[in-house]
C-alpha positions as MATLAB code, in Angstrom:
seq = 'MKPVPNKDQIRQWIAENPGLSAKRDIAKAFGIKGDAKIDLKRLLREMEDEGALEKKARRFREPGSLPPVAVLQVLAPDRSGDLFAVPLEEGVDSTIRILVVAQKGDPALGAGDRILGRLTAVSAEGHAYEARLIRRLGSNPLKVLGIYREGHEGGRIVPIDKGQDKEWRVARDAAAGARDGELVEGEAVGNRRLGLPQARIVARLGDPSGARAVSLIAIHQHGIPDQFPDAVIAEADRAAPVGLKGREDLRDLPLVTIDPIDARDRDDAVYAMADDQPGNPGGHVIWVAIADVAHYVTPGAALDREARRRGNSTYFPDRVVPMLPDILSGDLCSLHEHVDRACLAVRMRIDAHGNKLSHRFVRGLMRSKASLHYGQVQSAIDGQADDKTAPLLEPVLKPLYAAYAALVQARAARQPLDLDLPERKIVLDDAGKVTSVAFYERYDAHKLIEEMMILANVAAAEELVRLKQPLLFRVHEEPSPLKLDALREVAEASGMTLAKGQMLKTAHLNRLLSQAQGTEFDELINLTTLRSMTQAYYNPENFGHFGLALRNYAHFTSPIRRYSDLIVHRALIAGHRWGQDGLSPWDVENLDETAKLISEAERRSMAAERDTTDRYLAAYLADRVGSSFAGRISGVQRFGLFVRLDETGADGLIPIRAVGREFFHYDEASQTLMGADTGLTIGIGQRVVVKLSEAIPVTGGLVLELLEIEGSAVPAGRSRKGGRFSPRKPGAASAKASKLARKIVRKRRG';
ca = [
     -21.269   44.850    2.241;
     -24.745   43.610    2.007;
     -26.085   41.319    4.154;
     -26.802   37.393    3.312;
     -29.755   36.496    1.584;
     -32.055   33.859    3.469;
     -33.111   30.709    2.001;
     -36.126   32.031    1.246;
     -34.530   34.892   -0.628;
     -32.207   32.601   -2.643;
     -34.967   29.837   -3.580;
     -36.969   32.753   -4.857;
     -34.254   33.893   -6.747;
     -33.221   30.471   -8.190;
     -36.556   29.675   -9.288;
     -36.752   32.993  -11.251;
     -33.363   32.904  -12.586;
     -32.579   28.957  -13.445;
     -29.772   30.161  -15.800;
     -28.088   32.695  -13.424;
     -27.401   29.985  -10.506;
     -24.018   29.300   -9.820;
     -22.672   30.805   -6.464;
     -20.575   33.828   -8.118;
     -24.437   34.531   -9.793;
     -25.690   34.784   -6.293;
     -23.448   36.869   -4.986;
     -23.083   39.114   -7.080;
     -27.023   39.249   -7.513;
     -26.901   40.215   -3.824;
     -24.031   42.232   -3.551;
     -22.102   39.931   -1.411;
     -18.330   40.615   -1.391;
     -14.926   39.569    0.903;
     -15.881   37.119    3.875;
     -19.429   37.234    3.612;
     -18.759   34.498    0.422;
     -17.810   31.999    3.287;
     -21.434   32.774    4.571;
     -22.649   32.515    1.432;
     -20.555   29.473    0.773;
     -21.969   27.711    4.382;
     -25.775   28.313    3.838;
     -25.664   26.818    0.234;
     -24.249   24.241    1.440;
     -26.691   23.978    4.499;
     -29.825   24.528    1.880;
     -27.998   21.382   -0.253;
     -27.899   19.161    2.858;
     -31.235   19.879    3.376;
     -32.788   18.947    0.235;
     -34.095   22.469   -0.367;
     -31.384   22.552   -3.487;
     -29.229   20.199   -5.286;
     -25.936   20.862   -6.713;
     -25.761   19.746  -10.315;
     -22.829   21.172  -13.012;
     -21.678   23.639  -10.143;
     -24.696   25.250  -10.479;
     -28.045   25.645   -7.524;
     -31.460   24.566   -8.886;
     -34.720   23.495   -6.746;
     -34.519   19.685   -6.020;
     -36.341   17.322   -9.605;
     -36.435   20.752  -11.373;
     -34.495   20.784  -14.883;
     -31.682   23.439  -15.655;
     -32.782   26.098  -18.587;
     -30.821   24.190  -21.446;
     -31.262   20.127  -21.346;
     -30.434   17.385  -23.384;
     -33.885   15.872  -24.925;
     -35.163   13.068  -26.458;
     -38.185   13.456  -28.686;
     -41.322   11.066  -28.115;
     -43.548    9.648  -31.182;
     -46.685   12.496  -31.560;
     -49.269   12.197  -29.043;
     -52.822   11.923  -31.150;
     -53.472   15.657  -31.545;
     -49.934   16.088  -33.201;
     -48.202   17.036  -30.218;
     -44.549   16.314  -30.145;
     -43.407   15.648  -26.714;
     -40.184   14.826  -25.434;
     -38.473   13.665  -22.175;
     -35.727   14.924  -20.365;
     -32.109   12.701  -20.407;
     -30.148   14.555  -17.560;
     -28.907   12.249  -15.058;
     -30.839   12.366  -11.647;
     -34.091   13.804  -12.899;
     -37.336   12.006  -13.228;
     -37.467   10.747  -17.127;
     -41.057   10.513  -16.698;
     -41.749   14.491  -16.979;
     -42.845   15.750  -20.508;
     -41.883   18.549  -22.660;
     -44.017   19.764  -24.688;
     -41.679   20.794  -27.907;
     -43.155   24.288  -29.308;
     -41.888   23.923  -32.637;
     -40.778   27.519  -34.667;
     -40.563   28.531  -38.055;
     -37.287   27.331  -39.584;
     -37.190   24.107  -37.386;
     -36.251   20.623  -38.821;
     -38.793   18.060  -38.970;
     -38.274   16.151  -35.497;
     -39.273   12.149  -34.862;
     -39.498    9.806  -32.234;
     -35.959    8.889  -31.140;
     -34.410   11.941  -32.025;
     -31.798   13.738  -29.691;
     -31.715   17.437  -29.088;
     -30.606   20.304  -26.649;
     -33.705   22.056  -25.978;
     -34.062   25.613  -23.978;
     -36.904   25.102  -21.304;
     -39.673   26.972  -19.600;
     -41.321   26.122  -16.778;
     -45.454   26.413  -16.837;
     -48.481   25.305  -15.157;
     -50.475   23.844  -17.964;
     -52.431   20.338  -18.117;
     -50.132   17.361  -18.525;
     -47.065   18.773  -19.133;
     -44.340   21.062  -16.864;
     -42.112   22.345  -19.527;
     -42.013   23.796  -23.196;
     -39.382   23.557  -25.144;
     -37.810   25.354  -27.961;
     -35.253   23.473  -30.046;
     -31.547   24.959  -30.232;
     -30.608   22.368  -32.398;
     -30.769   18.654  -33.302;
     -27.868   16.543  -31.673;
     -25.854   13.896  -33.593;
     -25.764   10.353  -32.640;
     -24.640    9.260  -29.951;
     -26.362    6.062  -28.409;
     -24.810    4.471  -25.535;
     -22.740    1.365  -26.205;
     -22.139   -2.013  -24.207;
     -19.872   -4.218  -24.708;
     -20.554   -7.851  -23.141;
     -20.536  -11.478  -24.503;
     -23.987  -12.218  -26.672;
     -26.103  -15.322  -25.652;
     -28.388  -16.717  -28.037;
     -32.233  -17.468  -27.167;
     -35.416  -18.340  -28.725;
     -37.059  -14.700  -30.231;
     -32.734  -13.157  -30.784;
     -30.873  -12.834  -27.558;
     -29.158  -10.585  -24.602;
     -25.595   -8.858  -24.397;
     -24.395   -9.575  -21.047;
     -21.440   -7.282  -20.134;
     -18.028   -8.313  -18.989;
     -18.131   -5.750  -16.483;
     -18.008   -7.406  -13.051;
     -19.700   -4.309  -11.451;
     -22.122   -4.154  -14.349;
     -24.853   -6.481  -14.240;
     -27.778   -5.147  -16.135;
     -28.163   -6.959  -19.666;
     -29.293   -5.664  -23.146;
     -32.187   -7.315  -25.039;
     -31.468   -7.942  -28.756;
     -34.249   -8.099  -31.208;
     -33.455  -11.393  -34.007;
     -33.099   -9.249  -36.726;
     -30.498   -6.560  -34.769;
     -28.141   -9.379  -33.861;
     -25.914   -8.498  -37.095;
     -25.231  -12.965  -37.178;
     -23.830  -12.843  -33.769;
     -23.260  -16.489  -32.478;
     -23.547  -17.553  -28.943;
     -20.589  -16.755  -26.956;
     -19.121  -14.423  -29.263;
     -17.613  -10.638  -27.964;
     -20.137   -8.253  -29.131;
     -20.365   -4.254  -29.222;
     -23.775   -3.248  -29.427;
     -25.591   -0.003  -29.296;
     -29.079    1.288  -27.126;
     -32.163    1.670  -29.246;
     -35.574    2.707  -29.156;
     -36.887    3.854  -25.415;
     -37.079    1.494  -22.825;
     -41.143    0.840  -21.729;
     -40.811   -2.518  -19.501;
     -38.126   -4.750  -19.024;
     -34.819   -5.484  -20.459;
     -33.249   -2.013  -22.554;
     -32.701   -2.942  -26.302;
     -29.845   -2.754  -28.069;
     -28.447   -3.864  -31.485;
     -25.052   -4.963  -32.288;
     -22.468   -3.010  -33.880;
     -19.604   -4.935  -34.141;
     -19.079   -8.403  -33.440;
     -15.866   -8.981  -32.623;
     -15.413  -13.028  -32.495;
     -12.909  -14.286  -29.327;
     -13.540  -13.253  -26.108;
      -9.633  -13.602  -25.602;
      -8.844  -12.490  -29.848;
      -6.504   -9.519  -30.487;
      -9.827   -7.241  -31.119;
     -11.261   -7.713  -27.829;
      -8.044   -6.708  -25.978;
      -8.451   -2.956  -26.160;
     -11.965   -2.894  -25.327;
     -11.426   -5.384  -22.396;
      -9.183   -3.358  -20.948;
     -10.978    0.216  -21.018;
     -14.291   -1.703  -19.404;
     -12.011   -3.500  -16.581;
     -10.053   -0.532  -15.712;
     -13.302    2.140  -16.199;
     -11.826    4.570  -18.601;
     -14.958    6.319  -20.115;
     -15.055    5.772  -23.704;
     -18.406    7.653  -24.810;
     -19.173   10.966  -24.798;
     -22.330   12.199  -22.870;
     -24.952   13.797  -25.442;
     -24.895   17.811  -24.113;
     -20.349   17.416  -24.813;
     -20.830   16.215  -28.381;
     -23.534   18.865  -29.009;
     -21.136   21.576  -27.115;
     -18.447   20.038  -29.643;
     -20.040   20.266  -32.396;
     -20.987   24.187  -31.978;
     -17.233   24.686  -31.913;
     -15.996   26.909  -35.185;
     -12.761   28.055  -36.178;
     -11.392   31.214  -34.808;
     -10.261   34.747  -36.084;
      -6.902   37.148  -35.763;
      -9.086   39.148  -33.093;
      -7.000   39.669  -29.888;
      -4.300   37.979  -31.415;
      -0.773   37.355  -33.037;
      -0.377   36.899  -35.867;
       1.634   34.119  -36.128;
       1.115   32.932  -39.767;
       4.503   33.914  -41.198;
       6.209   32.175  -38.991;
       7.175   28.517  -40.881;
       6.522   26.261  -37.821;
       5.781   22.922  -38.594;
       4.522   19.700  -36.945;
       6.943   16.517  -36.294;
       5.132   13.410  -34.874;
       4.712    9.923  -34.797;
       3.892    8.505  -38.158;
       0.583    7.255  -37.400;
      -0.331   10.313  -35.228;
      -4.041   11.068  -34.138;
      -3.453   14.847  -32.795;
      -1.106   17.404  -33.606;
      -0.894   19.756  -30.776;
       2.885   21.114  -31.067;
       4.915   23.122  -33.775;
       8.326   24.277  -33.529;
      10.389   26.671  -35.360;
      14.157   28.103  -34.620;
      16.543   30.093  -36.362;
      19.995   32.131  -35.006;
      19.684   34.914  -32.421;
      20.145   38.366  -34.437;
      20.480   40.047  -31.272;
      23.982   41.512  -30.104;
      25.641   39.599  -27.058;
      24.182   36.300  -28.172;
      27.144   35.043  -30.753;
      26.098   31.355  -31.753;
      22.818   31.450  -30.015;
      19.576   30.174  -31.395;
      15.382   31.594  -31.054;
      13.185   29.038  -30.448;
       9.203   29.114  -31.369;
       7.095   26.530  -29.669;
       3.216   26.831  -30.381;
       0.682   24.639  -28.784;
      -3.113   24.344  -29.657;
      -5.056   26.810  -27.740;
      -7.525   24.000  -26.415;
      -8.526   26.658  -23.876;
     -10.490   28.439  -26.516;
     -13.103   25.535  -27.327;
     -12.872   24.089  -23.607;
     -14.300   26.803  -21.348;
     -14.295   26.468  -17.105;
     -17.639   24.858  -15.853;
     -19.189   23.733  -19.540;
     -20.073   20.236  -20.175;
     -16.638   19.259  -22.629;
     -14.629   20.859  -19.489;
     -16.013   18.632  -17.197;
     -16.123   16.144  -18.915;
     -12.352   16.402  -20.262;
     -11.274   16.716  -16.135;
     -13.270   13.202  -15.444;
     -10.771   11.835  -18.041;
      -7.735   13.104  -17.174;
      -6.013   12.376  -20.222;
      -6.369   10.663  -23.733;
      -5.519    6.793  -23.251;
      -3.433    5.240  -26.209;
      -3.739    1.375  -27.604;
      -2.625   -0.162  -30.394;
      -5.900   -0.613  -32.305;
      -7.735    2.373  -30.815;
      -7.397    5.896  -29.091;
      -9.892    6.743  -26.335;
      -9.736   10.578  -26.438;
      -9.774   13.067  -23.750;
     -12.276   15.774  -25.976;
     -14.462   14.435  -29.050;
     -12.777   13.859  -32.402;
     -14.249   17.263  -33.956;
     -11.605   19.130  -31.654;
      -8.741   16.673  -30.874;
      -9.160   15.316  -34.470;
      -9.690   18.650  -36.037;
     -10.213   22.525  -35.068;
      -7.282   22.173  -32.075;
      -5.323   19.796  -33.886;
      -2.445   21.901  -35.846;
      -3.056   20.325  -39.280;
      -0.848   21.819  -42.106;
      -2.042   24.738  -44.621;
      -4.962   25.468  -42.236;
      -5.397   28.951  -39.228;
      -5.546   27.316  -35.667;
      -5.456   28.940  -32.616;
      -2.423   28.542  -30.325;
      -0.720   29.661  -27.142;
       3.141   29.676  -28.483;
       6.099   30.515  -26.711;
       9.116   32.279  -27.749;
      12.690   31.665  -25.998;
      16.213   32.676  -26.706;
      18.719   30.898  -25.826;
      23.104   30.745  -25.767;
      25.421   28.595  -27.847;
      25.389   26.136  -24.756;
      21.701   25.775  -24.803;
      20.885   28.328  -21.766;
      17.514   29.814  -21.730;
      18.213   33.735  -21.502;
      14.379   34.426  -22.069;
      10.913   34.214  -22.954;
       7.531   35.675  -24.067;
       4.102   34.239  -24.456;
       1.164   35.398  -27.340;
      -1.896   34.158  -27.720;
      -1.750   33.468  -31.545;
      -2.875   32.310  -35.133;
      -0.767   30.409  -36.631;
      -0.485   27.844  -39.924;
       1.911   24.982  -39.929;
       3.964   25.419  -43.443;
       4.157   20.771  -42.850;
       2.883   17.973  -41.042;
       6.118   15.943  -40.779;
       7.099   12.316  -39.133;
      10.049   11.556  -37.259;
      11.559    9.132  -39.809;
      10.595   11.691  -42.545;
      12.664   14.721  -40.984;
      15.993   12.009  -39.843;
      16.342   11.250  -43.160;
      16.045   14.324  -44.848;
      18.997   15.508  -42.071;
      21.105   12.138  -43.456;
      20.627   13.439  -46.908;
      17.264   11.738  -47.698;
      15.232   14.387  -48.028;
      11.252   13.959  -49.856;
       9.992   16.010  -52.283;
       8.069   17.661  -48.495;
      10.985   17.795  -46.996;
      13.480   19.498  -49.250;
      12.226   22.742  -49.816;
      11.973   22.920  -45.504;
      15.695   21.876  -45.371;
      17.442   24.828  -45.216;
      15.350   27.561  -43.607;
      13.343   25.416  -41.145;
      14.787   21.938  -40.241;
      18.610   22.449  -40.128;
      17.844   25.587  -37.970;
      15.666   23.135  -35.513;
      18.748   20.877  -35.560;
      21.275   23.401  -34.597;
      19.188   24.952  -31.784;
      19.100   21.267  -30.612;
      22.590   20.724  -30.593;
      22.754   24.067  -27.839;
      20.189   22.218  -25.994;
      22.209   18.805  -25.979;
      25.172   20.789  -24.151;
      22.187   22.182  -21.708;
      21.012   18.690  -20.932;
      24.730   17.308  -20.786;
      25.557   20.043  -18.153;
      22.003   19.436  -15.820;
      22.691   15.543  -15.938;
      18.804   14.471  -16.329;
      18.755   10.904  -15.605;
      19.934    9.540  -18.801;
      17.616    6.020  -19.309;
      17.504    4.478  -22.586;
      14.777    1.795  -22.543;
      13.508    0.691  -25.981;
       9.865    0.924  -26.615;
       7.625   -2.026  -28.141;
       5.858   -1.421  -31.251;
       2.619   -3.506  -31.553;
       1.814   -3.821  -35.096;
      -1.579   -5.300  -35.720;
      -3.254   -6.241  -39.106;
      -7.035   -5.398  -40.369;
      -8.289   -7.923  -38.357;
      -6.363   -7.024  -34.806;
      -4.337  -10.074  -35.257;
      -0.618   -9.465  -34.078;
       1.682   -9.513  -36.799;
       5.080   -8.429  -35.452;
       6.730   -6.678  -32.123;
       9.542   -5.067  -32.993;
      11.014   -1.718  -30.964;
      10.532    1.781  -31.822;
      13.676    3.278  -33.600;
      14.542    6.115  -31.856;
      15.967    9.420  -33.974;
      17.614   12.936  -33.112;
      14.417   13.936  -34.417;
      12.675   12.380  -30.858;
      14.574   14.084  -28.919;
      14.849   16.978  -30.782;
      11.259   17.370  -29.936;
      11.169   16.130  -26.511;
      13.759   18.997  -25.713;
      12.594   22.295  -27.380;
       8.698   20.499  -25.477;
      10.341   20.478  -21.831;
      12.159   24.180  -22.881;
       8.822   25.072  -23.397;
       7.398   23.454  -19.848;
      10.241   25.270  -18.120;
       9.326   28.401  -19.201;
       5.356   28.100  -18.528;
       6.193   26.859  -14.811;
       8.863   30.485  -14.314;
       5.884   32.496  -16.363;
       3.388   31.220  -13.758;
       5.503   31.321  -10.722;
       6.786   34.968  -11.960;
       2.946   35.956  -12.495;
       1.684   34.443   -9.269;
      -0.582   31.898  -10.968;
      -2.135   29.099   -9.281;
      -1.117   26.481  -11.084;
      -0.176   22.451  -11.695;
       2.943   21.493  -11.111;
       4.814   18.396  -12.468;
       6.390   16.611   -9.760;
       8.868   14.068   -9.382;
      10.024   13.332   -6.249;
      13.166   11.550   -5.714;
      13.298    7.561   -5.031;
      12.944    6.198   -1.665;
      15.821    4.639    0.668;
      14.527    1.322    0.263;
      13.888    1.502   -3.770;
      17.743    3.287   -3.840;
      19.214    0.021   -1.748;
      17.333   -2.647   -3.831;
      18.993   -0.534   -6.735;
      22.326   -1.003   -5.249;
      21.660   -4.790   -4.790;
      21.028   -5.023   -8.242;
      23.685   -2.653   -9.125;
      26.558   -5.124   -7.005;
      24.899   -8.062   -8.107;
      26.260   -6.980  -11.493;
      29.551   -6.096  -10.590;
      28.932   -2.293  -10.446;
      28.853    0.126   -7.650;
      26.147    3.127   -6.997;
      27.340    6.086   -4.599;
      26.672    5.814   -1.018;
      26.366    8.166    1.761;
      25.596   11.668    0.320;
      22.599   13.185   -1.396;
      21.463   11.370   -4.377;
      21.598   13.427   -7.566;
      20.638   11.892  -11.196;
      24.759   12.221  -12.064;
      25.045    9.171   -9.463;
      22.423    7.473  -11.291;
      23.756    8.023  -15.040;
      26.885    7.332  -13.543;
      25.872    3.677  -12.525;
      23.901    3.269  -16.215;
      26.902    4.877  -17.837;
      28.992    1.550  -16.319;
      26.057   -0.143  -17.626;
      26.061    0.523  -21.044;
      27.599   -1.903  -24.164;
      27.799   -4.555  -21.224;
      25.075   -7.449  -20.990;
      23.343   -6.302  -17.899;
      22.373   -2.433  -19.810;
      18.963   -3.371  -20.173;
      18.666   -4.435  -16.254;
      20.567   -1.988  -14.976;
      17.886    0.577  -16.935;
      15.258   -1.027  -15.893;
      15.806   -1.648  -12.307;
      17.166    2.338  -12.163;
      13.482    3.079  -13.556;
      11.516    0.767  -10.966;
      13.572    2.446   -8.021;
      11.548    5.330   -9.364;
       8.678    7.145   -7.786;
       5.883    8.312   -9.733;
       5.551   11.125  -11.085;
       2.073   12.905  -10.528;
       0.285   16.534  -10.342;
       0.389   19.026   -7.449;
      -0.010   23.104   -6.987;
       2.674   23.090   -4.288;
       5.961   22.767   -6.246;
       8.646   20.125   -4.987;
      10.684   20.068   -8.383;
      11.384   17.431  -10.839;
      13.799   14.960   -9.746;
      14.265   12.982  -13.176;
      14.656   16.075  -14.797;
      16.977   17.635  -12.572;
      14.612   20.869  -12.779;
      13.314   23.103  -10.061;
      10.101   24.537  -12.410;
       8.338   22.003  -14.279;
       4.661   21.744  -15.761;
       2.646   20.204  -18.246;
       2.199   22.917  -20.961;
       2.884   21.109  -24.434;
      -0.152   18.892  -25.082;
      -3.524   20.060  -23.832;
      -5.238   18.069  -26.742;
      -4.215   14.802  -24.415;
      -4.082   15.934  -21.107;
      -6.131   18.212  -18.605;
      -2.854   19.168  -17.287;
      -1.912   20.996  -20.097;
      -5.499   22.645  -20.020;
      -4.976   23.968  -16.513;
      -1.894   26.093  -17.433;
      -3.055   27.345  -20.360;
      -5.607   28.926  -18.422;
      -2.943   30.366  -15.594;
      -1.717   31.634  -18.845;
      -4.797   33.317  -20.057;
      -5.498   34.805  -16.344;
      -1.934   36.132  -16.242;
      -1.944   37.659  -19.180;
      -5.616   38.922  -18.975;
      -5.932   37.422  -23.005;
     -10.172   36.597  -22.553;
     -12.503   35.584  -19.871;
     -11.601   32.055  -20.703;
      -8.465   31.516  -17.654;
      -8.516   29.842  -14.751;
     -12.199   29.958  -13.003;
     -12.804   31.111   -9.407;
     -13.902   27.215   -9.138;
     -10.757   26.324  -10.924;
      -8.171   27.896   -8.376;
     -10.545   26.582   -5.297;
     -10.651   22.854   -6.583;
      -6.842   22.773   -7.579;
      -5.674   20.341   -4.903;
      -9.043   17.674   -5.805;
      -8.212   18.165   -9.935;
      -4.884   17.069   -9.122;
      -5.351   14.451   -7.533;
      -8.269   13.183   -9.890;
      -6.417   13.681  -12.912;
      -3.253   11.907  -11.551;
      -5.155    8.751  -10.637;
      -6.670    9.025  -14.471;
      -3.173    8.790  -15.083;
      -2.508    5.828  -13.549;
      -5.582    4.218  -14.523;
      -4.299    4.856  -18.228;
      -0.933    3.160  -17.567;
      -2.253    0.359  -16.448;
      -4.749   -0.313  -18.734;
      -1.679    0.299  -21.433;
       0.194   -1.916  -19.817;
      -2.604   -4.994  -19.592;
      -3.472   -4.108  -22.953;
       0.032   -4.604  -24.399;
       0.349   -8.208  -22.342;
      -2.446   -9.340  -23.984;
      -1.667   -8.412  -27.577;
       2.202  -10.456  -26.524;
       0.716  -13.376  -24.862;
      -2.018  -13.794  -27.993;
       1.186  -12.998  -30.496;
       2.824  -15.915  -28.642;
       0.058  -18.624  -28.153;
       1.028  -20.113  -31.388;
       4.703  -20.425  -30.254;
       4.098  -22.646  -27.021;
       6.984  -24.992  -26.887;
       9.263  -22.896  -28.565;
      12.780  -21.736  -26.704;
      13.468  -18.095  -26.040;
      16.738  -16.237  -24.590;
      16.078  -13.547  -21.899;
      17.523  -12.443  -18.791;
      15.990  -13.092  -15.389;
      14.137   -8.935  -14.158;
      13.065  -10.202  -10.883;
      13.582  -13.089   -7.903;
      10.787  -14.154   -5.725;
      10.421  -16.898   -3.551;
       7.512  -18.275   -5.587;
       9.318  -17.569   -8.582;
      11.824  -16.672  -11.356;
      10.431  -13.564  -13.970;
      11.841  -13.157  -17.708;
      12.082  -10.611  -19.888;
      12.275  -12.394  -23.396;
      14.537  -10.451  -25.715;
      13.195  -10.884  -29.705;
       9.298   -9.408  -27.701;
      10.612   -7.989  -24.803;
       7.625   -9.388  -22.787;
       7.739  -10.677  -18.987;
       6.992  -14.404  -18.007;
       7.308  -15.975  -15.201;
       9.123  -19.249  -14.101;
       7.091  -20.965  -11.426;
       9.750  -22.386   -8.434;
       8.716  -25.911   -9.688;
      10.056  -25.272  -13.018;
      13.374  -23.938  -11.945;
      15.182  -26.880  -11.358;
      14.643  -30.702   -9.159;
      15.690  -29.708   -6.328;
      14.825  -27.194   -2.968;
      15.883  -23.912   -4.013;
      16.400  -21.451   -1.289;
      15.368  -17.812   -1.184;
      17.506  -15.139    0.034;
      15.811  -11.453   -0.182;
      18.735   -9.527    1.064;
      20.157  -10.246   -2.135;
      17.652  -11.349   -4.168;
      18.285  -14.500   -5.276;
      17.699  -18.446   -5.143;
      19.950  -20.901   -3.908;
      19.998  -24.729   -4.699;
      20.177  -27.022   -1.530;
      21.437  -30.161   -3.663;
      23.593  -28.244   -6.143;
      24.077  -24.816   -4.320;
      23.487  -23.686   -7.884;
      23.086  -19.702   -7.219;
      20.082  -17.714   -9.679;
      19.970  -13.753   -9.713;
      18.966  -11.096  -11.205;
      20.578  -10.189  -14.687;
      21.408  -13.846  -15.785;
      20.937  -14.910  -19.118;
      18.726  -17.745  -19.539;
      16.823  -20.254  -22.340;
      13.321  -21.013  -21.369;
      10.390  -22.490  -23.205;
       6.974  -21.029  -23.728;
       4.841  -23.256  -21.367;
       1.691  -21.496  -21.393;
       0.243  -18.725  -23.155;
      -3.073  -16.814  -21.993;
      -3.926  -13.982  -24.070;
      -7.093  -13.378  -21.422;
      -5.178  -12.384  -19.079;
      -1.748  -11.563  -20.426;
       0.110  -13.770  -18.340;
       3.057  -16.044  -19.594;
       4.641  -19.734  -18.121;
       8.105  -20.167  -18.627;
      10.478  -23.222  -18.137;
      14.075  -22.762  -17.374;
      16.444  -24.475  -19.778;
      19.512  -22.932  -19.703;
      21.126  -20.562  -17.343;
      24.303  -18.554  -18.052;
      25.231  -21.246  -20.905;
      24.771  -24.140  -19.036;
      21.990  -26.860  -18.346;
      20.300  -26.533  -15.200;
      21.456  -29.333  -12.777;
      19.941  -31.990  -11.734;
      20.381  -31.781   -8.290;
      20.331  -34.745   -5.380;
      23.986  -33.790   -5.104;
      25.756  -30.611   -3.404;
      28.392  -31.132   -5.224;
      27.329  -31.930   -9.043;
      26.018  -28.373   -9.731;
      28.947  -27.376  -12.049;
      27.398  -24.086  -12.055;
      28.101  -21.340   -9.492;
      27.837  -17.509  -11.098;
      30.250  -15.503   -9.391;
      28.318  -11.778   -9.210;
      24.694  -13.002   -7.046;
      27.352  -15.499   -5.357;
      29.513  -12.857   -4.296;
      26.140  -10.631   -3.438;
      24.887  -13.825   -1.359;
      27.898  -13.842    0.354;
      28.279  -10.190    1.488;
      24.749  -10.368    2.504;
      25.827  -13.307    4.535;
      28.761  -11.331    5.895;
      27.088   -8.465    7.061;
      24.061  -10.739    9.053;
      26.729  -12.563   10.897;
      28.254   -9.228   11.708;
      25.235   -7.940   13.012;
      24.608  -10.349   15.192;
      28.163  -10.522   16.614;
      27.162   -7.092   17.391;
      23.829   -7.565   18.989;
      25.762  -10.254   21.243;
      28.530   -8.378   22.411;
];
């Protein structure tokens, strides 16, 4: 074992080998192995702390120096006709002049062009580097969202992000007719010399509180990265379709994709057939093929760093902020029909009752036979096949549904949490205005894909556990006792029961959901059960998945839109030795941090999507202020009531001042409000009629006024005996809580 080099030797190596400056490259160059790598890591960290080195994109280099390949912006030719450029790398002096050395066949370059260049350090007068063109980059200007403020000679864009105080100057001929106070989207132009940076307006979005602005505001407020760096775009542009070398040929399998009708990416395909193996009567073979994103997004590359930073794609009614550039997410990685696509696939055998008997993973090349949507597939199964599904009905669709029927049996035996919560669908017109709010129709086709994806995810987790490969599990822990008590209170207030005093299983919760099914409390119990659940997250340690009632579970099926799935794909590639693009040492070393980052990114996206939905709903209802709506009380607090409206699923607040003309006592234990004069008791689950007093699109807030409760007008108050209404269930819960409190007091006194 060779000794660890000293700091001068490391500095000299990095200066002479800028392209081989990762920690593993340095270790290999000096023959460092085993425990000595720990000493090397400590030494590099010391040099970084001392300022002798800086770490950039997992590589070390001398402070202020440029990497061997960098994104550059070309300047105007000087008096001699020479072409210079400046670096666009973060943390690097942007005044460093780089001479662009043209070679035969290079395209003509002009001022403002962005290029990817290979750099060589030189000792020359007037410039420190020479660059040879690798490729000209596509246009990827910096975007800015803000309010346009008109001025004498054009105007300015004032960013809406509170954390961004930099304004952008807009020339009069670059304002695109924008008016003062409008929300606009701009892009950076020219080179900043002195003063404010320049921008031109590319889209006028109108009123900042209008529908078209909603998702853009959410993107900026939640800090969702929506602009790909130039290096990422350049890397994506270099991607090309893969061939069959090193892959299993799956192109003869009649795999199909089944997605929403407006799907933006297609990352999973399925096929099923009867199992012809003896000893498995009534069994099935299921193939699930997933886009091989790992081939294009390799560890440590610019695409990888950006995908990890984003964590996942974020979906809004009018746009998507993808994890990967469109050339990958919408084209090369998307399993479009009738084209060859790289994939990771799993072949699973199940018995007649849906239990998995075996699985086998392959790295393959597939060709989807059709891109279908859920409604289209369901219509075909229901006897209304169209020209596209008719030829697929017998050989493809019916075998898929036969396998699904078996999986339903296995699901029933496993008893995963069986929530039934309708998903809202917001429909926008071309101008971005909400035209309708409805609920998605849920078909067996949806459930078929869900069950097959769950089965594939289980197989991936089990395979990696078998291979002893590090991975990110999808973890869902059981509810806390406090949340269970709150759920139990709501159940009892609705006349139902939830088992107590035993280890909680999903079967217990399913029995509660079954009690509520078909009753007026159906949606309430489903929603409250959902709220009692802990939030799922990613972790290198396996704590199981409570909601799905599964011991081993990982996300494998959506690498186009989730970084967690990409990590699982890399683990499978490493475990099966399918190539050099599997889990890297850096991936393994930083698995804990990656889990935290992408779990936080998922929560960030969920919050942005929820805020956007609330704002769209408020904008949709703004024209109906003063109208009456039916709904159900979904929450009770000291300051008022939360009501979910039947028509749209929107949530609004009845402030305590708008509940009735009397003082209300709040009982936290039973989650009820009781009128001091009338004895009116208001609790979760009661039917109400409310008036919409205010809709605020900018915040997504709805303010309501209570008109009726359980079919009766709200009592006027002033008389303890005057109230006609006394609902049984919340009252019973309140009485029980009071009785319990008195019992506790008596015990303490004794």
